[in-house]
N, CA, C and O of each residue as an XYZ file, in Angstrom:
564
protein
N     -12.627     13.225     16.135
C     -13.714     13.104     15.256
C     -13.808     14.594     14.491
O     -12.971     15.487     14.623
N     -15.032     14.660     13.650
C     -14.769     16.623     13.239
C     -16.309     16.272     12.301
O     -16.856     15.216     11.983
N     -16.580     17.446     12.117
C     -18.156     16.965     12.165
C     -18.407     18.968     10.956
O     -17.973     20.118     11.018
N     -19.281     18.214     10.147
C     -19.220     18.710      8.872
C     -20.857     19.639      9.204
O     -21.938     19.050      9.190
N     -20.705     21.243      9.501
C     -22.002     21.759      9.205
C     -22.167     22.901      7.788
O     -23.343     23.091      7.477
N     -21.973     23.040      7.629
C     -21.774     24.127      6.687
C     -19.865     23.918      6.345
O     -18.998     23.518      7.122
N     -19.717     24.447      4.653
C     -19.045     25.000      4.002
C     -18.539     25.803      4.607
O     -19.594     26.426      4.726
N     -17.884     26.372      5.107
C     -17.008     27.503      5.432
C     -15.592     27.618      5.165
O     -14.714     26.878      5.611
N     -15.421     28.801      4.249
C     -14.316     28.734      4.048
C     -13.290     29.774      5.357
O     -13.672     30.670      6.110
N     -12.263     29.312      5.212
C     -11.389     29.746      7.358
C     -10.570     31.164      6.871
O     -10.172     31.956      7.725
N     -10.448     31.303      6.033
C     -10.056     32.828      5.298
C     -10.747     33.428      5.795
O     -10.394     33.836      6.902
N     -12.053     33.813      5.308
C     -12.981     34.812      5.626
C     -13.784     34.530      6.376
O     -14.501     35.531      6.398
N     -14.357     33.529      7.326
C     -15.125     32.441      8.130
C     -16.471     32.603      7.251
O     -17.371     31.868      7.657
N     -16.927     33.681      5.745
C     -18.115     33.217      5.070
C     -18.824     31.618      4.933
O     -18.074     30.688      4.636
N     -19.999     31.414      5.118
C     -20.794     30.513      4.960
C     -20.398     30.717      3.035
O     -20.244     31.799      2.467
N     -20.320     29.379      2.410
C     -20.075     29.557      0.920
C     -20.830     29.098      0.343
O     -20.721     27.882      0.183
N     -22.148     29.896     -0.361
C     -23.272     28.799     -1.075
C     -23.057     28.122     -2.023
O     -22.405     28.341     -3.044
N     -23.666     27.198     -1.654
C     -23.343     25.605     -2.463
C     -24.577     24.954     -2.323
O     -25.315     24.959     -1.337
N     -24.744     24.351     -3.484
C     -25.656     23.359     -3.450
C     -27.255     23.659     -4.461
O     -27.500     24.319     -5.471
N     -28.296     22.545     -3.294
C     -29.794     23.418     -3.516
C     -29.533     24.746     -3.352
O     -30.314     25.325     -4.107
N     -28.939     25.451     -2.843
C     -29.487     26.903     -1.735
C     -29.029     27.956     -2.826
O     -29.890     28.777     -3.142
N     -27.673     28.058     -3.508
C     -27.428     28.335     -4.496
C     -28.378     28.294     -5.856
O     -28.499     29.306     -6.547
N     -28.963     27.201     -6.148
C     -29.435     26.668     -7.127
C     -30.243     27.349     -7.054
O     -30.305     28.234     -7.907
N     -31.030     27.296     -6.246
C     -32.183     28.713     -6.139
C     -33.007     29.305     -5.925
O     -34.182     29.385     -6.282
N     -31.972     30.069     -4.890
C     -31.338     31.695     -5.146
C     -30.593     32.532     -7.017
O     -30.569     33.727     -7.314
N     -30.273     31.733     -7.585
C     -29.773     32.019     -8.458
C     -30.657     32.142     -9.527
O     -30.799     33.026    -10.371
N     -31.640     30.302     -9.180
C     -32.988     30.230    -10.887
C     -33.545     32.022     -9.624
O     -32.904     33.013     -9.974
N     -34.204     32.198     -8.833
C     -35.211     32.993     -8.300
C     -34.352     34.599     -8.939
O     -35.034     35.415     -9.560
N     -33.042     34.827     -8.713
C     -33.088     35.584     -9.569
C     -32.584     36.048    -10.649
O     -32.136     37.122    -11.049
N     -32.839     34.459    -11.245
C     -33.185     34.815    -12.455
C     -34.149     34.989    -13.520
O     -34.172     35.375    -14.689
N     -35.110     34.447    -12.437
C     -37.020     33.951    -12.849
C     -37.530     35.799    -12.401
O     -38.609     36.105    -12.908
N     -37.079     36.555    -11.832
C     -37.012     37.090    -10.760
C     -37.418     38.624    -12.738
O     -38.292     39.047    -13.495
N     -36.499     38.664    -12.532
C     -35.861     38.694    -14.010
C     -36.094     38.957    -15.344
O     -35.877     39.908    -16.096
N     -36.675     37.689    -15.454
C     -36.976     36.805    -16.860
C     -38.401     37.872    -16.795
O     -38.594     38.741    -17.645
N     -39.479     37.575    -15.439
C     -40.202     38.144    -15.659
C     -40.865     39.369    -15.467
O     -42.027     39.694    -15.708
N     -39.665     40.159    -14.863
C     -39.592     42.103    -14.770
C     -39.792     42.570    -16.515
O     -40.676     43.291    -16.977
N     -38.660     41.890    -17.253
C     -38.622     41.826    -18.591
C     -39.438     41.705    -19.301
O     -39.699     42.697    -19.983
N     -40.113     40.672    -19.475
C     -41.402     40.508    -19.942
C     -42.352     42.060    -20.056
O     -42.624     42.865    -20.947
N     -42.703     41.862    -18.265
C     -43.740     42.980    -18.790
C     -43.362     44.248    -18.817
O     -44.184     45.162    -18.773
N     -41.413     44.536    -18.932
C     -41.429     45.977    -19.646
C     -41.710     45.725    -21.435
O     -42.024     46.537    -22.306
N     -41.456     44.327    -21.498
C     -41.690     44.547    -23.167
C     -43.056     44.761    -23.264
O     -43.473     45.827    -23.719
N     -44.206     43.414    -22.698
C     -45.389     43.859    -22.348
C     -45.609     46.053    -22.549
O     -46.232     46.646    -23.430
N     -44.768     46.696    -21.282
C     -45.659     47.459    -21.787
C     -45.394     48.574    -22.437
O     -45.863     49.706    -22.325
N     -43.952     47.770    -23.680
C     -43.727     49.216    -24.627
C     -45.095     48.650    -25.750
O     -45.889     49.273    -26.455
N     -44.848     47.001    -25.450
C     -46.196     46.890    -26.669
C     -47.201     47.764    -27.402
O     -47.507     48.300    -28.467
N     -47.537     47.533    -26.022
C     -49.149     48.469    -24.988
C     -48.732     50.426    -25.198
O     -49.628     51.269    -25.149
N     -47.740     50.666    -25.346
C     -47.120     51.781    -25.573
C     -47.470     52.456    -26.686
O     -47.701     53.612    -27.040
N     -47.439     51.518    -27.060
C     -46.049     51.810    -29.199
C     -45.538     52.597    -29.125
O     -44.410     52.294    -29.512
N     -45.582     54.435    -28.616
C     -44.947     55.411    -29.246
C     -44.444     55.895    -27.605
O     -45.117     55.810    -26.578
N     -43.356     56.302    -27.727
C     -42.690     56.946    -26.067
C     -42.474     58.253    -26.306
O     -41.472     57.971    -26.963
N     -42.506     59.420    -26.369
C     -42.236     60.914    -26.251
C     -41.444     61.635    -25.202
O     -41.738     62.321    -24.223
N     -40.159     61.164    -25.850
C     -39.180     61.514    -24.623
C     -38.249     63.090    -25.174
O     -37.564     63.461    -26.127
N     -38.816     63.669    -23.772
C     -38.454     65.482    -24.106
C     -37.126     65.380    -23.678
O     -36.850     64.344    -23.073
N     -36.133     66.300    -23.866
C     -35.062     66.958    -22.683
C     -35.016     68.174    -23.275
O     -35.861     68.325    -24.157
N     -33.927     69.555    -22.962
C     -33.932     70.544    -23.190
C     -33.388     70.804    -25.185
O     -32.467     70.653    -25.987
N     -34.622     71.223    -25.042
C     -34.048     71.561    -26.929
C     -34.832     70.794    -27.479
O     -35.382     71.345    -28.433
N     -35.053     70.066    -27.365
C     -35.403     68.846    -28.839
C     -36.340     68.013    -27.940
O     -36.316     67.916    -26.713
N     -37.518     67.191    -29.207
C     -38.921     66.183    -28.716
C     -38.604     65.209    -29.556
O     -37.893     65.753    -30.401
N     -38.729     63.939    -29.853
C     -38.429     63.103    -30.344
C     -39.456     61.318    -30.280
O     -39.727     60.728    -29.234
N     -39.708     60.992    -31.250
C     -41.357     60.443    -31.115
C     -39.556     58.975    -31.671
O     -38.545     59.256    -32.314
N     -39.845     58.008    -31.221
C     -40.215     56.666    -31.226
C     -40.991     55.400    -31.454
O     -41.820     55.177    -30.572
N     -40.913     54.394    -32.562
C     -41.659     52.881    -32.252
C     -41.120     52.352    -31.814
O     -40.165     51.800    -32.359
N     -41.623     52.121    -29.728
C     -40.850     51.129    -29.822
C     -40.994     49.625    -29.914
O     -40.306     48.952    -29.145
N     -42.028     48.852    -30.995
C     -42.650     47.215    -30.704
C     -42.115     46.972    -31.159
O     -42.447     45.931    -31.725
N     -41.122     47.337    -31.423
C     -39.590     45.878    -32.365
C     -38.621     45.832    -30.406
O     -38.168     44.874    -29.780
N     -38.672     47.102    -30.114
C     -37.473     46.446    -28.624
C     -38.906     46.040    -27.495
O     -38.730     45.283    -26.540
N     -39.927     46.508    -27.717
C     -41.548     45.650    -26.618
C     -41.373     43.494    -27.645
O     -41.979     42.530    -27.178
N     -40.691     43.417    -28.594
C     -40.867     42.102    -28.534
C     -39.496     41.595    -28.438
O     -39.282     40.422    -28.129
N     -38.683     42.321    -28.657
C     -37.592     41.713    -28.644
C     -37.352     41.291    -26.511
O     -36.881     40.246    -26.061
N     -37.788     42.321    -25.805
C     -38.017     42.111    -24.676
C     -39.049     41.192    -23.843
O     -39.221     40.766    -22.701
N     -39.540     41.158    -24.933
C     -40.506     39.450    -24.278
C     -40.201     38.194    -24.712
O     -40.528     37.045    -24.415
N     -39.108     39.016    -25.909
C     -38.127     37.377    -26.056
C     -37.228     37.179    -24.887
O     -37.052     36.281    -24.063
N     -36.900     37.945    -25.040
C     -35.785     37.744    -24.048
C     -36.370     37.614    -21.770
O     -35.644     37.555    -20.778
N     -37.343     37.621    -21.856
C     -38.171     37.072    -20.676
C     -38.610     36.253    -21.244
O     -38.881     35.482    -20.324
N     -38.854     35.878    -21.937
C     -39.460     34.459    -22.084
C     -37.757     33.053    -21.657
O     -37.477     32.114    -20.911
N     -36.930     34.214    -23.208
C     -35.353     32.629    -22.971
C     -35.075     32.612    -21.309
O     -35.226     31.518    -20.764
N     -34.583     34.037    -20.265
C     -34.468     33.705    -18.768
C     -34.795     32.989    -18.152
O     -34.394     32.344    -17.184
N     -35.977     33.116    -19.001
C     -37.541     32.258    -17.852
C     -37.462     30.471    -18.411
O     -37.778     29.421    -17.853
N     -36.871     30.799    -19.789
C     -36.755     28.803    -19.306
C     -35.484     28.390    -19.000
O     -35.377     27.170    -18.874
N     -33.838     29.463    -18.738
C     -32.949     29.372    -18.279
C     -33.452     28.983    -16.422
O     -33.422     28.438    -15.319
N     -33.753     29.617    -17.161
C     -33.940     30.156    -15.037
C     -34.890     28.374    -14.608
O     -34.645     27.332    -13.998
N     -35.488     28.704    -15.034
C     -36.092     26.878    -14.654
C     -34.760     25.069    -15.446
O     -34.887     24.016    -14.821
N     -34.056     25.084    -16.300
C     -33.490     24.834    -16.397
C     -32.984     24.487    -14.946
O     -33.122     23.383    -14.420
N     -32.252     25.811    -14.254
C     -31.291     25.943    -12.968
C     -31.930     25.050    -12.435
O     -31.577     23.892    -12.212
N     -33.346     25.795    -12.111
C     -34.486     24.452    -11.333
C     -33.435     23.062    -11.042
O     -32.757     22.501    -10.181
N     -33.950     22.990    -12.687
C     -33.528     21.820    -12.529
C     -32.730     20.776    -12.401
O     -32.846     19.623    -11.986
N     -31.436     21.797    -13.096
C     -30.343     21.613    -12.419
C     -29.166     20.501    -13.179
O     -28.428     19.563    -12.879
N     -29.718     21.630    -14.777
C     -28.944     20.773    -15.927
C     -27.606     21.609    -16.057
O     -27.453     22.812    -15.844
N     -26.585     20.576    -16.501
C     -25.537     20.929    -17.094
C     -25.291     22.062    -17.421
O     -24.870     22.752    -16.492
N     -25.390     22.598    -18.465
C     -26.042     23.704    -19.055
C     -25.944     24.871    -18.923
O     -25.288     25.819    -19.355
N     -27.032     24.559    -17.968
C     -27.804     25.875    -17.390
C     -26.820     27.024    -16.995
O     -26.421     27.935    -17.720
N     -26.609     26.854    -16.087
C     -25.060     27.888    -15.734
C     -24.318     28.566    -17.329
O     -24.259     29.770    -17.580
N     -23.883     27.610    -18.116
C     -23.109     28.606    -18.579
C     -24.417     28.900    -19.678
O     -23.823     29.327    -20.667
N     -25.747     28.889    -19.975
C     -26.617     29.431    -20.372
C     -26.862     30.868    -20.026
O     -26.842     31.906    -20.689
N     -27.198     30.474    -18.257
C     -27.652     31.425    -17.684
C     -26.862     32.901    -18.061
O     -27.280     34.007    -18.405
N     -25.416     32.298    -17.798
C     -24.196     33.625    -18.078
C     -24.788     33.935    -18.794
O     -25.754     34.638    -18.495
N     -24.506     33.543    -20.278
C     -24.755     34.150    -21.361
C     -25.371     34.872    -22.104
O     -24.985     35.522    -23.076
N     -27.298     34.666    -21.208
C     -28.169     34.849    -21.661
C     -28.578     36.623    -20.597
O     -29.589     37.321    -20.670
N     -27.560     36.780    -19.892
C     -28.137     37.435    -18.826
C     -27.004     38.616    -19.530
O     -27.483     39.749    -19.487
N     -26.044     38.573    -19.964
C     -25.366     39.320    -21.016
C     -26.255     39.928    -21.902
O     -26.541     41.068    -22.268
N     -26.468     39.204    -22.039
C     -27.897     39.199    -23.571
C     -28.700     40.197    -23.616
O     -28.944     41.064    -24.455
N     -29.245     39.832    -22.122
C     -30.827     41.101    -21.619
C     -30.040     41.757    -20.812
O     -30.664     42.217    -19.856
N     -28.930     41.986    -20.808
C     -28.474     43.883    -19.939
C     -28.351     44.122    -21.164
O     -29.324     44.773    -21.544
N     -27.407     43.853    -22.228
C     -27.242     44.756    -23.619
C     -28.519     45.406    -24.483
O     -28.488     46.464    -25.112
N     -30.146     44.085    -24.286
C     -31.021     44.515    -24.400
C     -31.721     45.840    -23.514
O     -32.025     46.842    -24.161
N     -31.934     45.817    -22.213
C     -31.799     46.526    -20.947
C     -31.522     47.491    -21.511
O     -32.295     48.089    -22.259
N     -30.293     47.846    -21.242
C     -28.972     49.367    -21.853
C     -29.567     49.722    -22.951
O     -29.358     50.889    -23.281
N     -30.338     49.015    -23.727
C     -30.352     49.835    -25.032
C     -32.038     50.176    -24.748
O     -32.763     50.874    -25.456
N     -32.281     49.693    -23.908
C     -33.749     50.313    -23.294
C     -33.952     51.702    -22.834
O     -34.801     52.498    -23.233
N     -32.854     51.905    -21.747
C     -32.405     53.149    -21.100
C     -33.255     54.255    -21.200
O     -33.918     54.920    -20.403
N     -32.973     54.267    -22.840
C     -33.096     56.248    -22.690
C     -35.037     56.492    -22.922
O     -35.368     57.655    -23.153
N     -36.302     55.321    -22.845
C     -37.285     55.070    -22.225
C     -37.950     55.096    -21.143
O     -39.005     55.721    -21.033
N     -37.307     54.283    -20.026
C     -37.381     53.208    -18.727
C     -36.165     53.646    -18.026
O     -35.453     52.642    -18.024
N     -35.636     54.447    -17.523
C     -34.255     55.082    -17.466
C     -33.839     53.172    -15.640
O     -33.139     52.176    -15.456
N     -35.188     54.187    -14.821
C     -35.427     54.278    -13.066
C     -35.012     52.122    -13.183
O     -34.177     51.484    -12.540
N     -36.120     51.569    -14.369
C     -36.164     49.944    -14.709
C     -35.180     49.546    -15.277
O     -34.664     48.544    -14.782
N     -34.821     49.874    -15.957
C     -33.439     49.813    -16.582
C     -31.989     49.537    -16.200
O     -31.131     48.827    -16.724
N     -31.984     50.713    -14.586
C     -31.014     50.129    -13.999
C     -30.848     49.030    -13.445
O     -29.849     48.311    -13.460
N     -32.289     48.811    -12.709
C     -32.702     48.067    -11.478
C     -32.337     46.814    -12.256
O     -31.390     46.088    -11.956
N     -33.414     46.557    -13.593
C     -32.975     45.548    -14.168
C     -31.311     45.008    -14.407
O     -31.016     43.829    -14.213
N     -30.369     45.952    -14.816
C     -29.371     45.844    -15.168
C     -28.527     44.678    -13.797
O     -27.966     43.582    -13.816
N     -28.864     45.691    -12.769
C     -28.047     45.618    -10.905
C     -28.536     44.054    -10.875
O     -27.890     43.053    -10.565
N     -29.637     44.160    -11.220
C     -30.860     42.624    -10.993
C     -29.971     41.421    -11.630
O     -29.502     40.499    -10.963
N     -29.793     41.616    -13.275
C     -28.352     40.655    -14.281
C     -27.370     40.381    -13.004
O     -27.214     39.377    -12.309
N     -26.736     41.756    -12.972
C     -25.208     41.481    -12.899
C     -25.101     40.664    -11.389
O     -24.018     40.161    -11.091
N     -26.512     40.528    -10.253
C     -25.985     39.536     -9.606
C     -26.833     38.468     -9.607
O     -27.103     38.093     -8.466
N     -27.311     37.891    -10.420
C     -27.787     36.719    -11.143
C     -26.368     36.566    -11.864
O     -26.064     35.374    -11.826
N     -25.472     37.258    -12.449
C     -24.517     36.597    -13.196
C     -23.444     35.972    -12.190
O     -22.804     34.941    -12.397
N     -23.343     37.076    -10.667
C     -22.354     36.483    -10.417
C     -22.498     35.687     -9.171
O     -21.533     35.246     -8.545
N     -24.054     35.478     -8.753
C     -24.244     34.603     -8.468
C     -24.392     32.975     -8.683
O     -24.054     32.116     -7.869
N     -24.971     32.770     -9.960
C     -23.815     31.853    -11.170
C     -23.092     31.390    -11.271
O     -22.949     30.167    -11.295
N     -22.357     32.201    -11.369
C     -20.313     32.156    -12.295
C     -19.710     32.133    -10.388
O     -18.522     31.855    -10.224
N     -20.309     32.335     -9.505
C     -19.085     32.334     -8.341
C     -19.429     30.826     -7.187
O     -18.830     30.341     -6.227
N     -20.955     30.430     -8.070
C     -21.686     28.936     -6.209
C     -20.727     28.026     -7.005
O     -20.365     28.076     -8.181
N     -20.351     26.949     -5.727
C     -19.185     25.940     -6.086
C     -20.067     24.536     -6.372
O     -20.473     23.844     -5.438
N     -20.276     24.250     -7.584
C     -21.129     22.615     -7.145
C     -20.414     21.840     -6.104
O     -20.822     21.656     -4.957
N     -19.531     21.493     -6.511
C     -18.739     20.623     -5.907
C     -18.158     20.110     -3.990
O     -17.611     19.219     -3.341
N     -18.899     21.674     -3.866
C     -19.024     21.199     -2.405
C     -20.041     20.317     -1.992
O     -20.396     19.592     -2.922
N     -20.586     20.131     -1.029
C     -21.612     19.628     -0.442
C     -21.547     19.683      0.865
O     -20.502     19.494      1.489
N     -22.895     20.002      1.495
C     -23.649     19.847      2.787
C     -23.497     19.312      3.114
O     -23.277     18.334      2.399
N     -23.351     19.062      4.984
C     -23.850     17.871      6.067
C     -25.190     17.496      5.756
O     -25.761     16.634      6.424
């Protein structure tokens, strides 16, 4: 007689994320990234002009376009996060694709907001890892 309380990988002894737990975790990470990306876009729209100074140069650049890009990226990320919460079949692939695009948008925003960009890129990378590695074929008891 065997009982199964958690899916445990016998070679490593680690509990594998599966089912509702993995869905909630990946969706929460993606939704957090969506909210932060949206707020970065709002910040870019309100700032409208950023001055970046470095050794020997100063330049200005209108960032309204990047603000709208971040707002739209945040909205798409939020929609995919909701789809992950609902458990739709296409949500996992869409989450990986959209999050990769969000990383590109965030990377291009890095000269204007370096600390926030690094945090968002790391959060997006963890979200991709979470979505890509969860195993839906396993069921919990």
